[in-house]
C-alpha positions as CSV (number, residue, x, y, z in Angstrom):
1,M,-157.0,150.4,56.3
2,T,-158.2,147.2,55.1
3,A,-161.8,146.7,55.4
4,G,-162.6,143.7,57.5
5,R,-164.3,140.7,56.5
6,P,-167.7,140.0,55.7
7,G,-169.7,139.0,59.0
8,H,-166.9,140.4,61.2
9,D,-167.6,143.9,60.8
10,A,-170.4,144.1,63.3
11,G,-171.3,142.4,66.6
12,P,-169.2,141.8,70.1
13,E,-166.3,140.0,67.7
14,G,-165.8,142.5,65.5
15,P,-163.0,145.4,65.4
16,D,-165.4,147.6,67.5
17,A,-165.1,145.1,70.2
18,H,-161.3,143.9,69.9
19,G,-159.8,147.1,68.4
20,A,-158.1,148.0,65.0
21,Y,-156.2,145.3,63.5
22,G,-154.3,147.7,61.5
23,A,-152.5,149.1,64.6
24,D,-148.9,148.6,64.6
25,G,-148.0,145.2,65.8
26,A,-151.6,144.2,66.4
27,F,-151.8,141.5,64.0
28,V,-148.5,139.9,65.2
29,A,-149.7,140.0,68.7
30,A,-153.0,138.7,68.1
31,V,-151.1,135.5,66.2
32,D,-148.7,135.1,69.1
33,G,-151.4,134.8,71.4
34,L,-153.3,132.1,69.6
35,A,-153.5,129.0,72.0
36,D,-151.0,126.2,71.3
37,P,-152.8,122.9,71.6
38,L,-149.7,121.2,73.2
39,N,-149.3,124.2,75.9
40,D,-153.1,124.8,76.4
41,P,-153.3,125.4,80.0
42,L,-156.1,123.8,82.2
43,P,-158.9,126.1,83.8
44,G,-157.5,128.4,86.2
45,G,-154.1,127.6,85.2
46,H,-151.2,129.0,82.8
47,T,-149.7,127.7,79.9
48,S,-146.3,127.2,81.4
49,P,-145.9,124.7,84.4
50,W,-143.0,126.7,85.6
51,F,-144.9,129.9,85.2
52,R,-143.9,132.2,88.4
53,S,-146.4,135.1,88.9
54,D,-143.8,137.3,90.5
55,T,-141.7,137.6,87.3
56,V,-144.8,139.2,85.4
57,P,-145.1,143.1,85.9
58,A,-148.6,144.2,87.4
59,A,-151.2,145.1,85.0
60,E,-151.4,148.6,83.8
61,P,-154.9,150.3,84.5
62,A,-157.1,150.3,81.6
63,A,-157.0,153.2,79.3
64,R,-160.2,152.8,77.5
65,P,-163.5,152.7,78.9
66,P,-164.9,149.2,79.9
67,A,-166.9,149.0,76.8
68,E,-163.8,149.1,74.4
69,P,-160.9,147.2,75.8
70,A,-157.6,147.3,74.8
71,F,-156.4,144.2,72.4
72,G,-154.3,142.9,75.0
73,A,-156.7,143.3,77.8
74,G,-159.2,141.7,75.9
75,Y,-157.0,138.8,75.0
76,E,-156.1,138.4,78.5
77,A,-159.6,138.7,79.7
78,G,-160.8,136.1,77.1
79,Y,-158.6,133.6,78.6
80,A,-159.0,134.2,82.2
81,P,-161.2,131.6,83.8
82,R,-164.6,132.3,83.6
83,Q,-167.1,132.0,86.4
84,G,-171.0,131.3,86.7
85,P,-173.4,130.5,88.9
86,Q,-172.6,126.5,88.8
87,Q,-168.6,127.1,89.0
88,P,-167.9,128.6,92.5
89,Q,-164.4,130.5,92.9
90,E,-161.6,128.2,93.3
91,A,-158.4,128.8,95.4
92,P,-155.3,129.3,93.3
93,N,-153.5,126.2,92.5
94,E,-149.8,125.6,93.0
95,W,-147.9,125.6,89.9
96,Y,-145.2,123.2,90.7
97,D,-145.4,119.5,91.5
98,P,-142.2,118.3,93.1
99,A,-143.0,114.6,92.9
100,G,-144.4,114.7,89.5
101,Y,-141.6,116.8,88.2
102,Q,-139.0,114.5,89.6
103,R,-140.6,111.2,88.3
104,D,-141.0,112.7,84.9
105,W,-137.5,114.5,84.6
106,Y,-135.2,111.7,86.4
107,G,-137.3,108.3,86.6
108,P,-138.1,106.4,89.4
109,Q,-135.9,106.9,92.3
110,E,-134.4,104.8,95.3
111,P,-136.1,104.6,98.5
112,S,-133.5,106.4,100.2
113,A,-133.6,109.6,97.9
114,R,-137.2,110.5,98.6
115,I,-138.6,113.9,97.8
116,A,-140.0,115.7,101.0
117,P,-143.5,117.1,99.9
118,V,-143.6,120.7,99.5
119,A,-145.6,122.8,101.8
120,P,-148.4,124.6,100.0
121,A,-147.9,128.1,99.3
122,A,-149.7,130.7,101.2
123,P,-152.6,132.5,99.4
124,A,-151.7,135.4,97.1
125,T,-151.8,138.6,98.9
126,Q,-152.1,140.4,95.5
127,A,-153.2,139.5,92.2
128,G,-150.5,137.5,90.5
129,E,-148.2,137.0,93.5
130,W,-147.8,134.0,95.7
131,A,-146.4,133.8,99.3
132,P,-143.1,132.0,99.4
133,A,-143.3,128.5,101.1
134,P,-141.6,128.2,104.5
135,A,-137.8,127.2,104.5
136,P,-137.0,123.9,105.7
137,D,-135.4,123.4,109.2
138,L,-131.8,123.4,108.5
139,A,-130.9,122.6,112.0
140,A,-132.5,119.4,112.2
141,E,-130.3,116.0,111.7
142,P,-128.5,116.1,108.2
143,R,-130.4,114.0,105.9
144,T,-129.8,112.6,102.3
145,E,-130.7,115.3,99.9
146,V,-131.9,115.1,96.2
147,M,-130.6,117.7,93.6
148,A,-133.5,118.5,91.4
149,H,-132.7,120.3,87.9
150,I,-135.3,123.0,87.5
151,P,-135.1,125.1,84.2
152,A,-136.1,128.6,84.4
153,P,-139.1,129.6,82.6
154,D,-138.6,130.6,79.0
155,L,-138.4,134.6,79.2
156,P,-137.8,136.1,75.7
157,A,-136.2,139.3,77.3
158,E,-133.8,137.4,79.6
159,P,-131.2,134.7,78.7
160,R,-132.5,131.2,79.8
161,T,-130.7,130.0,83.4
162,E,-131.0,127.1,85.4
163,V,-131.7,126.7,89.0
164,I,-130.6,124.0,91.2
165,A,-132.9,123.4,94.4
166,R,-131.6,121.2,97.4
167,I,-134.7,119.4,98.8
168,P,-134.3,117.9,102.1
169,A,-135.3,113.9,102.3
170,D,-138.3,113.1,104.6
171,P,-137.3,113.2,108.0
172,D,-137.7,110.4,110.4
173,P,-141.3,109.9,111.7
174,A,-141.6,111.2,115.5
175,P,-141.5,109.0,118.0
176,D,-144.9,107.6,119.7
177,P,-144.6,109.3,123.3
178,A,-147.2,106.5,124.5
179,A,-144.7,103.7,123.9
180,S,-142.1,103.3,126.6
181,P,-138.7,102.2,125.7
182,D,-137.3,98.8,126.7
183,P,-134.9,99.3,129.4
184,A,-133.0,96.1,128.4
185,A,-132.6,97.3,124.8
186,P,-129.0,98.8,124.2
187,S,-129.2,102.6,123.6
188,P,-128.3,103.6,120.0
189,P,-124.9,105.0,119.7
190,P,-124.7,108.6,119.2
191,G,-124.3,110.2,115.9
192,G,-126.3,110.1,112.5
193,R,-127.7,107.2,110.8
194,A,-124.5,106.5,108.9
195,E,-122.6,106.4,112.3
196,R,-125.4,103.9,113.8
197,R,-125.1,101.7,110.5
198,R,-121.3,101.4,110.7
199,A,-121.6,100.5,114.5
200,A,-124.1,97.9,113.5
201,K,-121.9,96.2,111.1
202,G,-119.0,96.2,113.5
203,R,-120.7,94.0,115.8
204,G,-119.6,90.3,115.6
205,R,-117.2,91.0,112.8
206,R,-114.6,88.7,112.5
207,R,-110.8,89.5,112.6
208,P,-109.4,90.4,109.2
209,A,-107.4,87.4,107.9
210,P,-103.7,88.1,108.0
211,V,-102.3,89.5,104.9
212,A,-100.1,87.1,103.1
213,E,-96.7,88.4,102.0
214,P,-95.9,89.2,98.6
215,A,-94.3,86.4,96.8
216,A,-90.9,86.9,95.7
217,P,-90.3,87.9,92.1
218,A,-89.7,84.7,89.8
219,A,-86.0,84.3,88.7
220,A,-85.2,85.3,85.2
221,P,-84.8,82.2,82.9
222,M,-81.6,81.0,82.5
223,S,-80.0,80.1,79.1
224,R,-79.2,76.8,77.9
225,V,-75.4,77.2,78.8
226,E,-76.1,78.4,82.3
227,A,-78.6,75.7,82.9
228,R,-75.9,73.3,82.1
229,R,-73.2,74.9,84.4
230,A,-75.8,75.0,87.3
231,A,-76.4,71.3,86.9
232,R,-72.6,70.5,86.7
233,A,-72.4,72.7,90.0
234,A,-75.2,71.0,91.8
235,K,-73.9,67.7,91.2
236,D,-72.0,65.9,93.8
237,S,-68.1,65.3,93.3
238,P,-67.0,61.7,93.4
239,A,-65.2,62.3,96.8
240,V,-68.9,63.2,98.2
241,V,-70.5,60.2,96.7
242,A,-67.5,58.0,98.1
243,S,-67.9,59.6,101.5
244,R,-71.6,59.1,101.5
245,A,-71.3,55.6,100.7
246,V,-68.5,55.1,103.4
247,G,-70.8,56.7,105.8
248,E,-73.9,54.7,104.9
249,V,-71.5,51.4,105.5
250,F,-70.5,52.4,108.7
251,I,-73.8,53.3,110.0
252,S,-75.1,50.0,108.5
253,L,-72.3,48.1,110.5
254,G,-73.1,50.0,113.6
255,V,-76.6,49.1,113.6
256,L,-75.6,45.4,112.7
257,M,-73.2,45.4,115.9
258,L,-75.8,46.9,118.0
259,L,-78.3,44.3,117.0
260,F,-75.6,41.6,117.5
261,V,-74.5,42.7,120.9
262,T,-78.1,43.0,121.8
263,Y,-78.6,39.4,120.9
264,Q,-75.4,38.0,122.8
265,L,-76.0,39.9,125.8
266,W,-79.8,39.6,126.3
267,W,-81.5,37.1,123.9
268,T,-78.9,34.3,124.4
269,N,-79.4,34.2,128.0
270,I,-83.0,33.9,127.6
271,R,-82.8,31.3,125.2
272,A,-80.1,29.3,127.0
273,D,-81.8,29.4,130.4
274,Q,-85.0,28.2,128.7
275,I,-83.2,25.1,127.3
276,A,-81.2,24.3,130.4
277,G,-84.3,24.6,132.4
278,K,-86.2,22.1,130.2
279,E,-82.9,19.6,130.2
280,T,-83.0,19.7,134.1
281,D,-86.7,18.9,134.1
282,R,-86.1,16.2,131.8
283,I,-83.4,14.5,133.9
284,Q,-85.4,14.6,136.8
285,D,-88.4,13.0,135.4
286,Q,-86.1,10.4,134.3
287,W,-84.5,9.8,137.5
288,A,-88.2,9.8,139.2
289,S,-89.4,7.2,136.6
290,G,-86.3,4.7,137.0
291,D,-86.1,4.5,133.0
292,R,-82.2,5.0,133.1
293,K,-79.4,3.1,134.7
294,P,-76.0,4.5,135.1
295,G,-73.6,4.0,132.3
296,V,-71.9,5.6,129.4
297,F,-73.5,8.9,128.1
298,A,-73.9,10.0,124.7
299,P,-72.1,13.5,123.7
300,G,-74.5,16.1,124.6
301,E,-76.6,13.9,126.9
302,G,-77.4,15.4,130.2
303,F,-76.9,13.1,133.2
304,A,-76.3,15.2,136.5
305,I,-77.4,18.6,137.9
306,M,-74.6,21.0,139.6
307,H,-75.6,23.1,142.6
308,I,-73.7,26.3,143.6
309,P,-75.6,27.8,146.6
310,K,-73.5,30.7,146.9
311,L,-73.9,31.9,143.4
312,D,-77.6,30.4,143.1
313,V,-76.6,28.2,140.3
314,V,-78.5,25.2,139.2
315,A,-77.2,23.9,135.7
316,P,-77.5,20.5,134.1
317,I,-74.2,18.7,133.3
318,A,-73.8,17.2,129.7
319,E,-71.3,14.8,128.1
320,G,-68.7,16.7,126.2
321,I,-67.6,20.2,125.7
322,D,-69.0,20.8,122.3
323,K,-70.1,24.5,122.2
324,E,-73.1,24.3,120.2
325,K,-74.5,21.3,121.4
326,V,-73.6,21.8,125.1
327,L,-72.1,25.0,126.2
328,D,-74.4,27.4,124.1
329,R,-77.3,25.7,125.3
330,G,-76.7,26.9,129.0
331,M,-75.4,23.6,130.1
332,I,-72.2,22.6,131.8
333,G,-69.9,20.2,129.8
334,H,-67.7,17.3,131.0
335,Y,-64.5,16.7,129.8
336,G,-65.0,12.9,128.6
337,E,-63.7,12.6,125.2
338,G,-60.1,11.8,123.9
339,K,-57.0,13.0,125.6
340,L,-59.2,15.3,127.8
341,K,-61.3,12.3,129.2
342,T,-61.6,12.8,133.3
343,A,-63.2,10.9,135.9
344,M,-66.7,10.9,136.9
345,P,-68.0,11.9,140.4
346,S,-68.9,8.0,141.4
347,D,-65.3,7.1,140.6
348,K,-63.0,6.4,143.7
349,Q,-60.3,8.5,142.5
350,G,-59.8,11.1,139.7
351,N,-60.4,14.5,138.8
352,F,-64.0,15.7,137.7
353,S,-63.4,18.5,135.4
354,V,-66.2,20.5,133.8
355,A,-66.4,23.8,131.3
356,G,-69.2,26.5,131.2
357,H,-69.7,29.9,130.0
358,R,-68.7,33.0,131.9
359,N,-70.9,35.3,129.7
360,T,-73.7,35.1,127.6
361,H,-75.7,31.9,126.7
362,G,-76.8,31.3,130.3
363,E,-73.3,32.1,131.8
364,P,-73.5,29.7,134.5
365,F,-69.6,30.4,135.6
366,R,-69.8,33.9,135.3
367,Y,-69.2,34.6,139.0
368,I,-67.1,31.6,140.2
369,N,-64.1,34.0,140.5
370,K,-66.0,35.1,143.9
371,L,-65.9,31.6,145.5
372,K,-63.8,31.3,148.9
373,P,-62.1,28.2,150.1
374,G,-64.6,26.1,152.0
375,D,-67.6,27.2,149.7
376,P,-69.6,24.1,149.0
377,I,-70.3,22.8,145.5
378,V,-72.7,19.9,145.2
379,V,-73.2,17.6,142.1
380,E,-76.4,15.5,142.0
381,T,-76.7,12.2,140.4
382,R,-79.3,9.7,139.8
383,D,-78.1,7.8,142.9
384,A,-76.4,10.1,145.3
385,Y,-75.3,13.8,146.0
386,Y,-71.5,14.4,145.8
387,T,-70.4,17.7,147.9
388,Y,-67.0,19.5,147.2
389,E,-65.6,22.4,149.2
390,M,-63.8,25.0,147.1
391,A,-59.9,24.8,147.8
392,N,-58.0,26.8,145.4
393,I,-58.2,29.4,142.2
394,L,-56.0,30.1,139.3
395,P,-57.1,33.5,138.0
396,Q,-55.5,33.0,134.8
397,T,-53.8,30.5,132.4
398,S,-53.5,29.6,128.9
399,P,-56.2,27.9,127.0
400,S,-53.8,25.2,126.0
401,N,-52.8,24.3,129.6
402,I,-54.4,21.0,130.0
403,S,-52.4,20.0,133.1
404,V,-55.0,21.8,135.3
405,I,-57.4,19.0,134.6
406,E,-55.0,15.9,135.2
407,P,-56.0,13.5,138.0
408,I,-53.6,15.5,140.4
409,P,-54.0,19.0,138.7
410,V,-50.9,21.1,138.7
411,G,-51.1,24.4,140.7
412,S,-54.0,23.1,142.6
413,G,-51.9,22.3,145.9
414,F,-52.9,18.8,145.9
415,D,-50.0,16.5,145.9
416,K,-51.6,12.9,146.1
417,P,-54.4,11.0,144.4
418,G,-57.8,11.9,145.6
419,R,-61.4,12.8,144.4
420,Y,-61.1,16.3,143.0
421,L,-63.3,18.7,141.2
422,T,-62.0,21.1,138.5
423,L,-64.3,24.2,137.2
424,T,-62.9,25.8,133.9
425,T,-64.1,29.1,132.1
426,C,-63.0,32.1,130.1
427,T,-61.6,35.4,131.5
428,P,-61.4,38.2,131.2
429,E,-65.3,38.8,130.8
430,F,-66.7,38.8,127.4
431,T,-63.5,37.5,126.0
432,S,-61.9,33.7,125.6
433,T,-58.1,35.0,125.8
434,Y,-57.4,33.1,128.9
435,R,-58.9,30.5,131.1
436,L,-60.0,30.7,135.0
437,I,-59.6,27.9,137.0
438,V,-61.2,27.0,140.4
439,W,-60.5,23.6,142.2
440,G,-62.4,21.7,144.9
441,K,-62.1,18.5,146.9
442,M,-65.0,15.9,147.7
443,V,-66.1,15.9,151.5
444,D,-69.2,14.2,151.5
445,E,-71.1,11.5,149.4
446,R,-74.7,11.1,150.3
447,P,-77.3,8.5,148.7
448,R,-80.5,10.1,147.4
449,S,-82.4,8.0,149.9
450,D,-80.8,10.0,152.7
451,G,-82.1,12.9,151.4
452,K,-80.4,16.4,150.7
453,P,-77.0,17.3,152.0
454,D,-76.9,20.4,154.5
455,A,-75.6,22.4,151.8
456,L,-78.9,22.5,149.9
457,V,-81.2,22.3,152.8
458,G,-79.9,25.4,154.7
């Protein structure tokens, strides 16, 4: 046995106090028992923060007398918390800080993953033992749980294991019994917090937009030859182009004909009535002013007014039967030129013959086919009113038949000279193939100073 060092042989710190260092394993145990500066426990604590007293076997009773304790007992006694008159006995501290461990091990957590504080453990019933903490209420509403990774203490005798603890989150604070709920407020939907959140998000949500149908897959690209063939197939044939051109021509002609018919049947009448009305007013103004005297009239010049009371016709009579200057202007033309020259109303004998349109351009003679024998026809001049009575009608004759306007018209039924009236117009309606002839015989001559005849007054 090796002798002790000088100054360590005697005294309370010598071999007599701690035992013989030469014992088997005593030196190794003494070295292992030295305090590690990194693991130096706080006063009243233990070296390992995860130390559990229930894993340490109970201390054996001392085999030596109190004056000379064993080495191990002296070691444990030397590191036991010392008590004095200035430091009262403290209650055992909890070895595990959940919040601190969670923060140090996993870092800052989200507000929803809070760690519930662990209830303090009950005081030890025996030395080195602690009462287990109360179990959480698992029957309460399910909450968010946090998985805490807790390594097992480093025990030399057993392999290292890991323990996973389920720590329930902080429950909702208890409602204040003094606060009265609002009766108008809607009651929360049944279920947990997740169901209530889904119900709140569902309120006022717009209907989902209709899902667009997937687009058709693009056709595979064609080769140059296929593209040329497709272009030739899509190109119109000459027959199609010709038929399309003919159709467009017919459509254009149809539109033009429709416009022409509208012009002939509607607009020409409006325009001719305006011109004839102005000419009638001009003639009457000349008669009232006395600027003109009876005589020879120029072609196209108005000199009289014809009244057909049964047909409600009042139209001016102009010299000549020119289509553009007389007839198309809504006036009645007098045969007074060349071989077709006829008598005037003032003549003592002869046939006063006139012509007018039956359709379009004012159409003053449109309904003369409805005249009956005895119907009056009045010719008004500057000096007198000449009244004729309808005598006979020829429904149809050739346009070249000029015998109908002779002094004694052929076919009229007159057999001797007299003062006659002949009205000529085209027939059938809207054509000029034939002529319609109406004859009349003068029955009254009345000066203007005597007033209007009975045919115009009644």
